[in-house]
C-alpha positions, 0 to 999 in steps of 0.5 A: 921417517922417525922425524915425520912420526914424531912431528905427527905426534906433536901436531896431534897433541896440539890439536887435542890441546886446542879442543880442550878435550884431552884428560889424563894423557899428554897434551904436548908430546914433543917427541922431537929429536931437537928443540921446539922452534918458536918465533914471536911477533910483537915484542911489547911487555907481555911478549918479551916478558911472559912469552919471552924471557920467562920461557928462555929462563925456564924451558931452554932445554925444551925450546928455542927462539929462532926469530922475533918480529916487530914493526919497530926495529929499536924495540926489536933489538932491545927485546932480543937483549932483554930476552937473552936470545941470539935469533934473527930479527925481522920486520917482515913477518912472512919472511921470518916464517919462510926463513926460520920454518918454526913449529910454533908462532906466538902472537903478542901484537896489539889486539887489532893485528892478531887476526893477520898473523894468526891467519897468515901463520896457519896458511903458512903451515904453522901452529899458532899460540895467541895472547888473549883476546883472540881478536877485536870484532866479529868479522875478524873472528869469523876470518880466524875461524874459517882459516883454522878450519881450512888448515891442518894446524891448530890455534891455542889461546893463552888464557891464564886465569883458569890455571890459578889455584883459586879459580880452579877451586871454583871450577871444582866445586861447581863441577861437583854440584856443590850448590846444585844447578847454577841459576844466576851469577853476580860478577863484579871486577874493579880496576884501581886508579893505577892499573885501570888508568894504565889502559887509557894511556896506551893503545888500549884506549882506542876502540879500533886497536883493542876493541874496548875493555869489553874485549881486551880486559873482560875477555879474561872474565868472560872466559872464566864464566864460560869455563865455570858454567860449562856453557856458551853465552846466548844473548847479551844486553849492556850499558856503558859510558866514558865519563871519567877519562878522555875528554872528561879530564880537567886538563890534558898534555902531550904525555905524562913526562912532559905535561905542564899539569903534572904537579896538579894531576893525581894520575901523573905517572913518570915512565922515566922511573921504570927503566925497563918500560923506558928502554922498551918503549920510550927510547924507540917511540920515534920509529913508530910513534907509539907513546907509552905514557900518553895523557889519560885525558886526550880527546881521541880516547873512545872506549868505555870506562864503566860497563855493565852487562846481563848475559843469558847462557844457553843453559838458561843461567843469567849473569850480571857483570860489571867492570869499573876502571877507576876504583880506589882498590883493585879486586873482584867478587862473584856469587853463584846462586844455585838450586841447592845453595850459594857459592861466594868468592872474592879477592883483594877486597880490602874491607874483607881482609882488613888490609890497607893495600898499596895499589901500585905494589899490589899490581906489580906483585900480581904481574910478577913472574917469579915464585910466590909462597902459597897463601890461603883466601876464603871462599864460602859455600852456603847450602839451603837450610844449613849454615854456611861453610868457609873454606880456605883456598890456595892462592899465589900473589904472582902472575895472575894468581899463579895461573901464568906459571902453571900454564907454562909448566903444563905446556912445556914441562908437565905434559903428561899431567891429568887435566880433569877440569879442561883448563886448556883453551882453543879457538872456540873458547877464544871466540866465545869469550870475545863475542860477549864483549863484542855483543855488549858493544853492539847492545850499547850502540843499539839499545837492544839485546844481541844474540851471540849466534848473529855474530859468527857461524858458531852456535851456542851450546848449552853444554860445552864439549 
């Protein structure tokens, strides 16, 4: 009886977490007389690192992995060793769930398969936590929505950028009406020729696998916009093209490590110098054919490398957004225009910081899951009829600006800490973020604006609940 009661407490807490509505109360009330039983499907770099090794190293007193699943048996064995776990390994997802009876499934497969494991997990009576994006198209999105409604289990989307101190400060200022009602936003994200190019080497370069960077990458940015503006998107009009990578390249090879043009290609990348990636992917590519250092200029690439969209929100805010994938530097800038002023924020724009950033090292530091010292970056609030104010805001050079570790700590450690800005993301948040990207793809194809309400049965709300 006691076990059943504590289990109900846990499920209720997960339900509230997914709704994003729990403030000042425990988000997870584990309340179990044992550790939380977790399984993972998909043992790539994000799964084995962020949702694997880091959880094992920091929260083993609270949880245990009872199963790992992947279609690549070699990668599975390496993942088990790298994560430092001794749980059973499976290539059959259904068998893993039946045999291990987990409390929570973590989905970290390629994006096009998320829906399969989310839906099957819910149907088999498990709560599910999925990496972003939720899925890659509106049909799969609706199927997930339907499955979540039919189930008494809940789905959580692992959005991490929200948890960054710098991003949270923007949310705080907007929530406090620092510039009045927001009327328009300019948001521009720049991926450098190290990080940006990496997407085109991987399965992300195929629209049928990752939904294009409108979905895989920009879902981060669209979720931030939805969260900051506290409203749902209503309509999208977009442009996009593939004009740098893919067939546009001057030459192409089988892969980087064997390419005859590597001495002439500015994008050449030697995976053999990265021991972890080589052992995770290259040593096991004969099992499933997945090549991690594919050519950036192969003809099969069918996603966009430049993207621009105008998004109209249900509360009438207008957003101008762009994503560039071959910038000399990696960074972003945003400006919110309001009825009482303007808020400007940016990170890693070298001209603003008089910094000469080594781009590969910058990306490595940003993805690092270790501890980083708090730094301070500028943010500007400019009131109408007044001089602007520059404030210095906390920032960490680790794991998505410090968001990664805060997400984990809030789920598995500081479960009773207040959450006044509603950082947690549920299925509706996951859906609304990808629907912007899906609408953008459709708009490019049709040359017309696309209404969000036409994609699924979700109706945009002027004010998020």
